[in-house]
N, CA, C and O atoms as CSV, one atom per row, in Angstrom:
chain,resi,resn,atom,element,x,y,z
A,1,MET,N,N,1.088,-1.257,-0.119
A,1,MET,CA,C,-0.114,-0.133,-0.010
A,1,MET,C,C,0.948,1.117,0.026
A,1,MET,O,O,2.066,1.084,0.541
A,2,GLU,N,N,0.339,2.222,-0.639
A,2,GLU,CA,C,1.141,3.461,-0.892
A,2,GLU,C,C,1.265,4.186,0.460
A,2,GLU,O,O,2.315,4.786,0.692
A,3,ILE,N,N,0.282,4.178,1.361
A,3,ILE,CA,C,0.538,4.874,2.699
A,3,ILE,C,C,1.594,4.774,3.337
A,3,ILE,O,O,2.108,5.789,3.805
A,4,PHE,N,N,2.209,3.439,3.520
A,4,PHE,CA,C,3.547,3.113,4.041
A,4,PHE,C,C,4.742,4.138,3.541
A,4,PHE,O,O,5.680,4.470,4.266
A,5,THR,N,N,4.585,4.506,2.425
A,5,THR,CA,C,5.713,5.137,1.905
A,5,THR,C,C,5.782,6.696,2.697
A,5,THR,O,O,6.867,7.242,2.895
A,6,LYS,N,N,4.835,7.145,2.997
A,6,LYS,CA,C,4.937,8.243,3.818
A,6,LYS,C,C,4.880,8.184,5.302
A,6,LYS,O,O,4.684,9.216,5.943
A,7,MET,N,N,5.042,7.023,5.888
A,7,MET,CA,C,4.920,6.971,7.048
A,7,MET,C,C,6.245,6.809,7.739
A,7,MET,O,O,7.128,6.111,7.241
A,8,TYR,N,N,6.391,7.414,8.826
A,8,TYR,CA,C,7.601,7.335,9.358
A,8,TYR,C,C,7.398,6.745,10.903
A,8,TYR,O,O,6.504,7.205,11.614
A,9,LYS,N,N,8.222,5.774,11.337
A,9,LYS,CA,C,7.996,5.134,12.562
A,9,LYS,C,C,9.066,5.980,13.556
A,9,LYS,O,O,10.273,6.116,13.354
A,10,LEU,N,N,8.478,6.376,14.402
A,10,LEU,CA,C,9.240,7.499,15.340
A,10,LEU,C,C,9.820,6.508,16.615
A,10,LEU,O,O,10.826,6.919,17.194
A,11,ASP,N,N,9.374,5.555,16.949
A,11,ASP,CA,C,9.511,5.076,18.045
A,11,ASP,C,C,10.882,4.083,17.883
A,11,ASP,O,O,11.044,3.273,18.796
A,12,VAL,N,N,11.515,4.089,17.183
A,12,VAL,CA,C,12.951,3.409,16.808
A,12,VAL,C,C,13.922,3.804,17.760
A,12,VAL,O,O,14.892,3.069,17.946
A,13,HIS,N,N,13.792,4.913,18.417
A,13,HIS,CA,C,14.792,5.350,19.391
A,13,HIS,C,C,14.157,5.131,20.859
A,13,HIS,O,O,14.400,6.035,21.658
A,14,LYS,N,N,13.597,4.354,21.189
A,14,LYS,CA,C,13.226,3.827,22.437
A,14,LYS,C,C,13.839,4.129,23.512
A,14,LYS,O,O,13.325,4.579,24.536
A,15,ASP,N,N,15.150,3.852,23.286
A,15,ASP,CA,C,15.993,3.545,24.404
A,15,ASP,C,C,16.620,5.048,24.819
A,15,ASP,O,O,17.281,5.182,25.849
A,16,LYS,N,N,16.341,6.161,23.905
A,16,LYS,CA,C,16.663,7.551,24.265
A,16,LYS,C,C,15.341,8.344,24.400
A,16,LYS,O,O,15.150,9.247,25.214
A,17,TYR,N,N,14.474,7.891,23.507
A,17,TYR,CA,C,13.140,9.018,23.784
A,17,TYR,C,C,11.684,8.096,23.824
A,17,TYR,O,O,11.628,7.074,23.141
A,18,MET,N,N,10.635,8.475,24.578
A,18,MET,CA,C,9.396,8.037,24.309
A,18,MET,C,C,8.703,8.704,23.370
A,18,MET,O,O,8.365,9.817,23.773
A,19,SER,N,N,8.294,8.409,22.061
A,19,SER,CA,C,7.920,9.141,20.918
A,19,SER,C,C,6.334,8.358,20.884
A,19,SER,O,O,5.879,7.451,21.582
A,20,CYS,N,N,5.803,9.065,19.867
A,20,CYS,CA,C,4.503,8.731,19.332
A,20,CYS,C,C,4.870,7.353,18.421
A,20,CYS,O,O,6.030,7.178,18.048
A,21,ASP,N,N,3.871,6.450,18.111
A,21,ASP,CA,C,4.325,5.549,17.598
A,21,ASP,C,C,4.511,5.769,16.001
A,21,ASP,O,O,5.281,5.056,15.358
A,22,ALA,N,N,3.773,6.774,15.429
A,22,ALA,CA,C,4.077,6.954,13.924
A,22,ALA,C,C,3.595,8.281,13.613
A,22,ALA,O,O,2.741,8.908,14.239
A,23,LEU,N,N,4.355,8.717,12.378
A,23,LEU,CA,C,4.138,10.144,11.855
A,23,LEU,C,C,3.895,10.052,10.422
A,23,LEU,O,O,4.764,9.673,9.637
A,24,TYR,N,N,2.550,10.444,10.027
A,24,TYR,CA,C,2.212,10.246,8.495
A,24,TYR,C,C,2.179,11.808,7.632
A,24,TYR,O,O,1.761,12.912,7.980
A,25,LYS,N,N,2.497,11.568,7.006
A,25,LYS,CA,C,2.840,12.497,5.929
A,25,LYS,C,C,1.571,12.615,4.954
A,25,LYS,O,O,1.403,11.688,4.162
A,26,GLY,N,N,0.753,13.583,4.952
A,26,GLY,CA,C,-0.482,13.396,3.961
A,26,GLY,C,C,-0.151,14.400,2.969
A,26,GLY,O,O,0.926,14.967,2.786
A,27,LYS,N,N,-1.247,14.524,2.364
A,27,LYS,CA,C,-1.377,15.535,1.101
A,27,LYS,C,C,-1.146,16.885,1.482
A,27,LYS,O,O,-1.641,17.283,2.536
A,28,ASP,N,N,-0.417,17.699,0.725
A,28,ASP,CA,C,-0.278,19.200,1.179
A,28,ASP,C,C,0.446,19.136,2.208
A,28,ASP,O,O,0.221,20.056,2.994
A,29,ASN,N,N,1.341,18.316,2.570
A,29,ASN,CA,C,2.408,18.338,3.880
A,29,ASN,C,C,1.678,18.516,5.221
A,29,ASN,O,O,2.156,19.201,6.125
A,30,GLU,N,N,0.437,17.838,5.320
A,30,GLU,CA,C,-0.190,17.701,6.514
A,30,GLU,C,C,0.450,16.788,7.432
A,30,GLU,O,O,0.920,15.806,6.857
A,31,LEU,N,N,0.616,16.812,8.709
A,31,LEU,CA,C,1.577,15.733,9.401
A,31,LEU,C,C,0.230,15.495,10.335
A,31,LEU,O,O,-0.700,16.238,10.649
A,32,TYR,N,N,0.566,14.058,10.646
A,32,TYR,CA,C,-0.426,13.280,11.485
A,32,TYR,C,C,0.396,12.217,12.385
A,32,TYR,O,O,0.677,11.084,11.993
A,33,PHE,N,N,0.797,12.841,13.868
A,33,PHE,CA,C,1.386,12.303,14.690
A,33,PHE,C,C,0.376,11.249,15.315
A,33,PHE,O,O,-0.644,11.639,15.884
A,34,ILE,N,N,0.718,9.771,15.181
A,34,ILE,CA,C,0.079,8.816,15.625
A,34,ILE,C,C,0.483,7.988,17.048
A,34,ILE,O,O,1.640,7.658,17.308
A,35,GLU,N,N,-0.696,7.708,17.932
A,35,GLU,CA,C,-0.187,7.042,19.095
A,35,GLU,C,C,-1.200,6.030,19.419
A,35,GLU,O,O,-2.395,6.327,19.418
A,36,PHE,N,N,-0.748,4.747,19.721
A,36,PHE,CA,C,-1.909,3.691,19.897
A,36,PHE,C,C,-1.844,3.097,21.040
A,36,PHE,O,O,-0.881,2.390,21.336
A,37,LYS,N,N,-2.923,3.313,21.889
A,37,LYS,CA,C,-3.092,2.557,23.333
A,37,LYS,C,C,-3.945,1.448,23.408
A,37,LYS,O,O,-5.129,1.400,23.074
A,38,ASN,N,N,-3.288,0.621,23.844
A,38,ASN,CA,C,-4.652,-0.651,23.905
A,38,ASN,C,C,-5.254,-0.805,25.572
A,38,ASN,O,O,-5.256,-1.827,26.257
A,39,VAL,N,N,-5.732,0.529,25.931
A,39,VAL,CA,C,-5.999,0.647,26.797
A,39,VAL,C,C,-7.475,1.592,26.777
A,39,VAL,O,O,-7.659,2.334,25.812
A,40,VAL,N,N,-8.486,1.524,27.869
A,40,VAL,CA,C,-9.340,2.695,27.962
A,40,VAL,C,C,-8.898,3.725,28.366
A,40,VAL,O,O,-7.812,3.635,28.939
A,41,PRO,N,N,-9.558,5.174,28.242
A,41,PRO,CA,C,-8.962,6.399,28.444
A,41,PRO,C,C,-8.524,6.537,30.143
A,41,PRO,O,O,-7.602,7.124,30.710
A,42,SER,N,N,-9.577,5.755,30.592
A,42,SER,CA,C,-9.064,6.149,32.357
A,42,SER,C,C,-7.943,5.796,32.664
A,42,SER,O,O,-7.338,6.309,33.606
A,43,LYS,N,N,-7.406,4.750,31.842
A,43,LYS,CA,C,-5.894,3.968,32.165
A,43,LYS,C,C,-4.657,4.762,31.623
A,43,LYS,O,O,-3.548,4.631,32.141
A,44,ILE,N,N,-4.893,5.603,30.545
A,44,ILE,CA,C,-4.101,5.981,30.066
A,44,ILE,C,C,-3.556,7.479,30.665
A,44,ILE,O,O,-4.271,8.480,30.719
A,45,LYS,N,N,-1.847,7.401,31.191
A,45,LYS,CA,C,-1.414,8.375,31.763
A,45,LYS,C,C,-1.218,9.567,30.759
A,45,LYS,O,O,-0.801,9.433,29.609
A,46,MET,N,N,-1.602,10.834,31.394
A,46,MET,CA,C,-1.564,12.078,30.489
A,46,MET,C,C,-0.028,12.389,30.593
A,46,MET,O,O,0.472,12.737,29.523
A,47,SER,N,N,0.666,12.343,31.479
A,47,SER,CA,C,2.062,12.624,31.643
A,47,SER,C,C,2.845,11.805,30.594
A,47,SER,O,O,3.872,12.301,30.131
A,48,GLU,N,N,2.466,10.688,30.220
A,48,GLU,CA,C,3.157,9.833,29.181
A,48,GLU,C,C,2.843,10.409,27.870
A,48,GLU,O,O,3.749,10.628,27.067
A,49,ILE,N,N,1.489,10.695,27.575
A,49,ILE,CA,C,1.208,10.948,26.287
A,49,ILE,C,C,2.015,12.592,26.122
A,49,ILE,O,O,2.709,12.919,25.159
A,50,ARG,N,N,1.732,13.381,27.213
A,50,ARG,CA,C,2.418,14.708,27.048
A,50,ARG,C,C,4.148,14.687,26.645
A,50,ARG,O,O,4.733,15.483,25.911
A,51,GLY,N,N,4.752,13.448,27.421
A,51,GLY,CA,C,6.128,13.342,26.806
A,51,GLY,C,C,6.599,12.933,25.567
A,51,GLY,O,O,7.509,13.413,24.891
A,52,LYS,N,N,5.723,11.797,25.306
A,52,LYS,CA,C,5.366,11.497,23.861
A,52,LYS,C,C,5.428,12.281,22.917
A,52,LYS,O,O,6.171,12.095,21.953
A,53,VAL,N,N,4.512,13.467,23.074
A,53,VAL,CA,C,4.199,14.306,22.034
A,53,VAL,C,C,5.443,15.497,22.052
A,53,VAL,O,O,5.644,16.141,21.022
A,54,SER,N,N,6.133,15.707,23.089
A,54,SER,CA,C,7.139,16.508,23.202
A,54,SER,C,C,8.475,15.964,22.291
A,54,SER,O,O,9.248,16.574,21.552
A,55,ALA,N,N,8.396,14.723,22.639
A,55,ALA,CA,C,9.724,14.130,22.220
A,55,ALA,C,C,9.591,13.737,20.660
A,55,ALA,O,O,10.545,13.692,19.883
A,56,SER,N,N,8.243,13.460,20.334
A,56,SER,CA,C,8.067,13.438,18.836
A,56,SER,C,C,8.195,14.671,18.024
A,56,SER,O,O,8.725,14.829,16.924
A,57,LEU,N,N,7.584,15.520,18.816
A,57,LEU,CA,C,7.869,17.025,17.905
A,57,LEU,C,C,9.577,17.469,17.720
A,57,LEU,O,O,10.050,18.083,16.764
A,58,LEU,N,N,10.202,17.041,18.739
A,58,LEU,CA,C,11.474,17.133,18.683
A,58,LEU,C,C,12.406,16.376,17.467
A,58,LEU,O,O,13.242,16.829,16.686
A,59,ILE,N,N,11.880,15.058,17.675
A,59,ILE,CA,C,12.446,14.449,16.606
A,59,ILE,C,C,11.964,14.738,15.236
A,59,ILE,O,O,12.603,14.418,14.234
A,60,ALA,N,N,10.965,15.273,15.215
A,60,ALA,CA,C,10.348,15.792,13.873
A,60,ALA,C,C,11.235,16.997,13.345
A,60,ALA,O,O,11.594,17.141,12.176
A,61,MET,N,N,11.538,17.867,14.445
A,61,MET,CA,C,12.188,19.078,13.881
A,61,MET,C,C,13.752,18.515,13.867
A,61,MET,O,O,14.428,19.112,13.028
A,62,GLU,N,N,14.318,17.721,14.447
A,62,GLU,CA,C,15.667,17.007,14.122
A,62,GLU,C,C,15.844,16.292,12.775
A,62,GLU,O,O,16.931,16.137,12.218
A,63,LEU,N,N,14.737,15.902,12.344
A,63,LEU,CA,C,14.847,15.065,11.143
A,63,LEU,C,C,14.423,16.078,9.761
A,63,LEU,O,O,14.145,15.711,8.620
A,64,ASP,N,N,14.489,17.493,10.336
A,64,ASP,CA,C,13.857,18.554,9.318
A,64,ASP,C,C,12.199,18.246,8.401
A,64,ASP,O,O,11.952,18.615,7.253
A,65,ILE,N,N,11.329,17.530,9.274
A,65,ILE,CA,C,10.066,17.219,8.907
A,65,ILE,C,C,9.296,18.443,9.261
A,65,ILE,O,O,8.571,19.005,8.440
A,66,LEU,N,N,9.471,18.899,10.612
A,66,LEU,CA,C,9.078,20.419,10.989
A,66,LEU,C,C,10.043,21.300,11.430
A,66,LEU,O,O,11.029,21.071,12.131
A,67,LYS,N,N,9.535,22.646,10.797
A,67,LYS,CA,C,10.607,23.653,11.289
A,67,LYS,C,C,10.766,24.044,12.555
A,67,LYS,O,O,11.851,24.393,13.020
A,68,ASP,N,N,9.554,24.004,13.266
A,68,ASP,CA,C,9.231,24.655,14.705
A,68,ASP,C,C,8.049,24.474,15.166
A,68,ASP,O,O,7.223,23.976,14.402
A,69,LEU,N,N,7.644,24.833,16.556
A,69,LEU,CA,C,6.475,24.874,17.093
A,69,LEU,C,C,5.425,25.191,16.250
A,69,LEU,O,O,4.461,24.458,16.029
A,70,LYS,N,N,5.641,26.414,15.729
A,70,LYS,CA,C,4.586,27.095,15.162
A,70,LYS,C,C,4.335,26.439,13.690
A,70,LYS,O,O,3.412,26.906,13.023
A,71,ASP,N,N,4.911,25.656,13.300
A,71,ASP,CA,C,4.748,25.034,12.080
A,71,ASP,C,C,3.977,23.732,12.265
A,71,ASP,O,O,3.183,23.268,11.447
A,72,ALA,N,N,4.347,23.135,13.586
A,72,ALA,CA,C,3.422,22.097,13.996
A,72,ALA,C,C,2.059,22.560,14.330
A,72,ALA,O,O,1.038,21.907,14.115
A,73,GLN,N,N,2.113,23.753,14.881
A,73,GLN,CA,C,0.507,24.050,15.274
A,73,GLN,C,C,-0.120,24.589,14.000
A,73,GLN,O,O,-1.349,24.633,13.941
A,74,LYS,N,N,0.501,24.939,13.134
A,74,LYS,CA,C,-0.183,25.098,11.490
A,74,LYS,C,C,-0.728,24.027,10.895
A,74,LYS,O,O,-1.885,23.973,10.478
A,75,ARG,N,N,0.227,23.009,10.835
A,75,ARG,CA,C,-0.032,21.501,9.483
A,75,ARG,C,C,-0.080,20.105,10.313
A,75,ARG,O,O,-0.263,19.040,9.725
A,76,ALA,N,N,0.114,20.189,11.854
A,76,ALA,CA,C,0.201,19.057,12.499
A,76,ALA,C,C,-1.033,18.666,13.145
A,76,ALA,O,O,-1.739,19.539,13.650
A,77,SER,N,N,-1.417,17.280,13.189
A,77,SER,CA,C,-2.414,16.834,13.992
A,77,SER,C,C,-1.947,15.726,14.908
A,77,SER,O,O,-0.985,15.049,14.547
A,78,PHE,N,N,-2.563,15.473,16.100
A,78,PHE,CA,C,-2.309,14.341,16.843
A,78,PHE,C,C,-3.389,13.473,16.973
A,78,PHE,O,O,-4.484,13.872,17.369
A,79,ILE,N,N,-3.139,12.182,16.637
A,79,ILE,CA,C,-4.534,11.142,16.639
A,79,ILE,C,C,-3.842,10.207,17.632
A,79,ILE,O,O,-2.673,9.822,17.631
A,80,LEU,N,N,-4.884,9.920,18.519
A,80,LEU,CA,C,-4.722,8.844,19.736
A,80,LEU,C,C,-5.859,7.819,19.214
A,80,LEU,O,O,-7.021,8.090,18.912
A,81,VAL,N,N,-5.350,6.845,19.196
A,81,VAL,CA,C,-6.041,5.331,18.951
A,81,VAL,C,C,-6.189,4.626,20.205
A,81,VAL,O,O,-5.172,4.231,20.773
A,82,ARG,N,N,-7.412,4.405,20.741
A,82,ARG,CA,C,-7.522,3.906,22.272
A,82,ARG,C,C,-8.533,2.828,22.154
A,82,ARG,O,O,-9.258,2.808,21.159
A,83,LYS,N,N,-8.654,1.854,23.161
A,83,LYS,CA,C,-9.475,0.762,23.094
A,83,LYS,C,C,-10.996,1.424,23.130
A,83,LYS,O,O,-11.198,2.546,23.594
A,84,LEU,N,N,-11.834,0.746,22.687
A,84,LEU,CA,C,-13.131,1.211,22.574
A,84,LEU,C,C,-13.645,0.985,23.752
A,84,LEU,O,O,-13.234,0.129,24.536
A,85,GLU,N,N,-14.867,1.986,23.996
A,85,GLU,CA,C,-15.107,2.245,25.613
A,85,GLU,C,C,-16.577,1.363,25.549
A,85,GLU,O,O,-17.348,1.450,24.593
A,86,TYR,N,N,-16.755,0.721,26.439
A,86,TYR,CA,C,-18.182,-0.220,26.570
A,86,TYR,C,C,-18.919,0.763,27.280
A,86,TYR,O,O,-18.368,1.466,28.127
A,87,LYS,N,N,-20.269,0.880,26.967
A,87,LYS,CA,C,-21.145,1.844,27.450
A,87,LYS,C,C,-21.899,1.219,28.576
A,87,LYS,O,O,-22.629,1.875,29.319
A,88,ALA,N,N,-21.707,-0.063,28.682
A,88,ALA,CA,C,-22.563,-0.976,29.822
A,88,ALA,C,C,-22.705,-0.027,31.079
A,88,ALA,O,O,-23.789,0.272,31.579
A,89,ASN,N,N,-21.481,0.405,31.520
A,89,ASN,CA,C,-21.438,0.964,33.065
A,89,ASN,C,C,-21.432,2.403,32.594
A,89,ASN,O,O,-20.376,2.818,32.117
A,90,LEU,N,N,-22.592,3.313,32.673
A,90,LEU,CA,C,-22.540,4.622,32.317
A,90,LEU,C,C,-21.835,5.239,32.940
A,90,LEU,O,O,-21.291,6.094,32.241
A,91,GLN,N,N,-21.376,5.275,34.483
A,91,GLN,CA,C,-20.982,5.767,35.186
A,91,GLN,C,C,-19.285,6.031,34.526
A,91,GLN,O,O,-18.714,7.053,34.146
A,92,GLY,N,N,-18.857,4.601,34.613
A,92,GLY,CA,C,-17.498,4.388,34.074
A,92,GLY,C,C,-17.260,5.235,32.590
A,92,GLY,O,O,-16.208,5.799,32.288
A,93,TYR,N,N,-18.637,5.177,31.651
A,93,TYR,CA,C,-18.349,5.520,30.295
A,93,TYR,C,C,-18.107,7.103,30.299
A,93,TYR,O,O,-17.325,7.710,29.568
A,94,LEU,N,N,-18.991,7.666,31.330
A,94,LEU,CA,C,-18.916,9.228,31.545
A,94,LEU,C,C,-17.421,9.666,32.150
A,94,LEU,O,O,-16.763,10.612,31.716
A,95,LEU,N,N,-17.124,9.010,32.962
A,95,LEU,CA,C,-15.697,9.247,33.352
A,95,LEU,C,C,-14.519,9.103,32.277
A,95,LEU,O,O,-13.589,9.856,31.989
A,96,ASN,N,N,-14.918,7.822,31.785
A,96,ASN,CA,C,-13.802,7.915,30.551
A,96,ASN,C,C,-13.557,9.001,29.391
A,96,ASN,O,O,-12.524,9.289,28.787
A,97,ARG,N,N,-14.935,9.529,29.285
A,97,ARG,CA,C,-15.189,10.603,28.162
A,97,ARG,C,C,-14.569,11.713,28.806
A,97,ARG,O,O,-13.831,12.398,28.098
A,98,ALA,N,N,-14.715,12.035,30.006
A,98,ALA,CA,C,-14.109,13.051,30.611
A,98,ALA,C,C,-12.675,13.316,30.664
A,98,ALA,O,O,-12.116,14.406,30.539
A,99,LYS,N,N,-11.980,11.778,30.935
A,99,LYS,CA,C,-10.569,11.570,31.055
A,99,LYS,C,C,-10.192,12.220,29.671
A,99,LYS,O,O,-9.520,13.248,29.588
A,100,ARG,N,N,-10.711,11.489,28.537
A,100,ARG,CA,C,-10.003,11.770,27.433
A,100,ARG,C,C,-10.163,13.280,26.712
A,100,ARG,O,O,-9.288,13.701,25.955
A,101,ARG,N,N,-11.311,14.010,27.011
A,101,ARG,CA,C,-10.947,15.175,26.898
A,101,ARG,C,C,-10.078,15.945,27.507
A,101,ARG,O,O,-9.543,16.908,26.958
A,102,THR,N,N,-9.861,15.580,28.710
A,102,THR,CA,C,-8.519,16.369,29.782
A,102,THR,C,C,-7.316,15.781,28.889
A,102,THR,O,O,-6.548,16.678,28.541
A,103,TYR,N,N,-6.980,14.580,28.457
A,103,TYR,CA,C,-5.874,14.374,27.930
A,103,TYR,C,C,-5.487,15.013,26.747
A,103,TYR,O,O,-4.398,15.536,26.511
A,104,LEU,N,N,-6.739,14.905,25.824
A,104,LEU,CA,C,-6.622,15.681,24.583
A,104,LEU,C,C,-6.368,17.189,24.832
A,104,LEU,O,O,-5.416,17.763,24.305
A,105,ALA,N,N,-6.991,17.630,25.411
A,105,ALA,CA,C,-6.512,19.377,26.040
A,105,ALA,C,C,-5.290,19.452,26.112
A,105,ALA,O,O,-4.632,20.314,25.530
A,106,SER,N,N,-4.690,18.307,27.039
A,106,SER,CA,C,-3.160,18.561,27.732
A,106,SER,C,C,-2.163,18.505,26.211
A,106,SER,O,O,-0.992,18.834,26.401
A,107,VAL,N,N,-2.422,18.234,25.181
A,107,VAL,CA,C,-1.397,18.107,24.181
A,107,VAL,C,C,-1.997,19.166,23.121
A,107,VAL,O,O,-1.272,19.264,22.132
A,108,GLN,N,N,-3.046,19.909,23.092
A,108,GLN,CA,C,-3.801,20.728,21.956
A,108,GLN,C,C,-2.836,22.020,21.835
A,108,GLN,O,O,-2.899,22.621,20.762
A,109,TRP,N,N,-2.019,22.472,22.741
A,109,TRP,CA,C,-1.209,23.542,22.318
A,109,TRP,C,C,-0.181,23.246,21.368
A,109,TRP,O,O,0.332,24.268,20.913
A,110,ALA,N,N,0.267,22.213,20.941
A,110,ALA,CA,C,1.262,21.823,20.017
A,110,ALA,C,C,0.743,21.226,18.659
A,110,ALA,O,O,1.546,20.645,17.930
A,111,PHE,N,N,-0.732,21.366,18.256
A,111,PHE,CA,C,-1.301,20.629,17.219
A,111,PHE,C,C,-2.617,21.749,16.697
A,111,PHE,O,O,-3.341,22.494,17.358
A,112,LYS,N,N,-2.542,21.508,15.404
A,112,LYS,CA,C,-3.714,22.288,14.732
A,112,LYS,C,C,-5.133,21.351,15.075
A,112,LYS,O,O,-6.253,21.850,15.180
A,113,LYS,N,N,-4.873,20.122,15.201
A,113,LYS,CA,C,-5.945,19.409,15.395
A,113,LYS,C,C,-5.914,18.317,16.293
A,113,LYS,O,O,-5.057,17.590,15.792
A,114,VAL,N,N,-6.327,17.763,17.309
A,114,VAL,CA,C,-6.581,16.852,18.302
A,114,VAL,C,C,-7.552,15.794,18.046
A,114,VAL,O,O,-8.717,16.186,17.982
A,115,ILE,N,N,-7.288,14.167,17.835
A,115,ILE,CA,C,-8.536,13.301,17.810
A,115,ILE,C,C,-8.238,12.287,18.399
A,115,ILE,O,O,-7.074,11.888,18.447
A,116,SER,N,N,-9.028,11.804,18.844
A,116,SER,CA,C,-9.121,10.511,19.411
A,116,SER,C,C,-10.094,9.255,18.830
A,116,SER,O,O,-11.320,9.328,18.908
A,117,TYR,N,N,-9.546,8.346,18.367
A,117,TYR,CA,C,-10.485,7.390,17.826
A,117,TYR,C,C,-10.457,5.969,18.511
A,117,TYR,O,O,-9.591,5.724,19.350
A,118,SER,N,N,-11.455,4.984,18.137
A,118,SER,CA,C,-11.197,4.026,18.614
A,118,SER,C,C,-10.686,2.989,17.489
A,118,SER,O,O,-10.905,3.456,16.371
A,119,PRO,N,N,-10.163,1.910,17.457
A,119,PRO,CA,C,-9.569,1.196,16.108
A,119,PRO,C,C,-10.394,1.105,14.744
A,119,PRO,O,O,-9.949,1.124,13.596
A,120,ASP,N,N,-11.577,1.012,15.132
A,120,ASP,CA,C,-12.734,1.206,14.041
A,120,ASP,C,C,-12.760,2.432,13.522
A,120,ASP,O,O,-12.775,2.585,12.300
A,121,GLU,N,N,-12.767,3.296,14.239
A,121,GLU,CA,C,-13.101,4.576,13.784
A,121,GLU,C,C,-11.654,5.231,13.214
A,121,GLU,O,O,-11.722,6.138,12.385
A,122,PHE,N,N,-10.422,4.775,13.652
A,122,PHE,CA,C,-9.127,5.266,12.868
A,122,PHE,C,C,-9.619,4.506,11.421
A,122,PHE,O,O,-9.802,5.271,10.474
A,123,GLU,N,N,-9.814,3.239,11.218
A,123,GLU,CA,C,-9.676,2.529,9.842
A,123,GLU,C,C,-10.723,3.557,9.152
A,123,GLU,O,O,-10.616,4.018,8.015
A,124,ARG,N,N,-11.572,3.769,9.915
A,124,ARG,CA,C,-12.589,4.148,8.656
A,124,ARG,C,C,-12.461,5.795,8.527
A,124,ARG,O,O,-12.672,6.233,7.396
A,125,ASN,N,N,-12.171,6.653,9.454
A,125,ASN,CA,C,-12.100,7.948,9.473
A,125,ASN,C,C,-10.447,8.341,8.809
A,125,ASN,O,O,-10.228,9.454,8.332
A,126,PHE,N,N,-9.465,7.348,8.865
A,126,PHE,CA,C,-8.238,7.737,8.440
A,126,PHE,C,C,-7.587,6.913,7.668
A,126,PHE,O,O,-7.146,7.321,6.594
A,127,LEU,N,N,-7.414,5.664,8.055
A,127,LEU,CA,C,-6.690,4.578,6.797
A,127,LEU,C,C,-7.217,4.693,5.464
A,127,LEU,O,O,-6.600,5.002,4.445
A,128,ILE,N,N,-8.629,4.361,5.618
A,128,ILE,CA,C,-9.321,4.296,4.382
A,128,ILE,C,C,-9.355,5.535,3.595
A,128,ILE,O,O,-9.069,5.497,2.399
A,129,LYS,N,N,-9.755,6.865,4.303
A,129,LYS,CA,C,-9.449,8.079,3.583
A,129,LYS,C,C,-8.111,8.267,2.948
A,129,LYS,O,O,-7.944,8.655,1.792
A,130,PHE,N,N,-7.127,7.944,3.841
A,130,PHE,CA,C,-5.909,8.455,3.254
A,130,PHE,C,C,-5.195,7.039,1.907
A,130,PHE,O,O,-4.526,7.286,0.904
A,131,THR,N,N,-5.507,6.111,2.239
A,131,THR,CA,C,-5.341,5.015,1.128
A,131,THR,C,C,-5.986,5.526,0.010
A,131,THR,O,O,-5.312,5.720,-1.002
A,132,LYS,N,N,-7.323,5.812,0.013
A,132,LYS,CA,C,-8.208,6.262,-1.278
A,132,LYS,C,C,-7.504,7.660,-2.023
A,132,LYS,O,O,-7.664,7.820,-3.233
A,133,GLU,N,N,-6.688,8.690,-1.181
A,133,GLU,CA,C,-6.112,9.645,-1.811
A,133,GLU,C,C,-4.757,9.525,-2.598
A,133,GLU,O,O,-4.287,10.439,-3.275
A,134,ASP,N,N,-4.129,8.167,-2.414
A,134,ASP,CA,C,-3.089,7.910,-3.328
A,134,ASP,C,C,-3.207,7.421,-4.173
A,134,ASP,O,O,-2.245,7.238,-4.919
């Protein structure tokens, strides 16, 4: 598939940095930092997400993919792919939604757009869309 020719694997420096799992360069130089978490939002550590975002931005600047933070705020998005929430327990579901909004807001400063997807939503709204563009 063509999509992988534009994908950067950022976590190759795991011994030095905790970075996002991937960086995709889309049409018109739009960038998508992607982090996969196999847990529900209540189990995601906000400090870990912030650290990965910071390291990923630095790596992208070091690789000349981004010029600076303003460049990231202008053309980069952050996508968090997290485990699907089950709505059986309403209280737990509402807490997970609140937690998701909190950690997404904690990285909003660095990006044009911040998105949270379940694996199915990611496939529908990102993978299929971008493989059709190529």
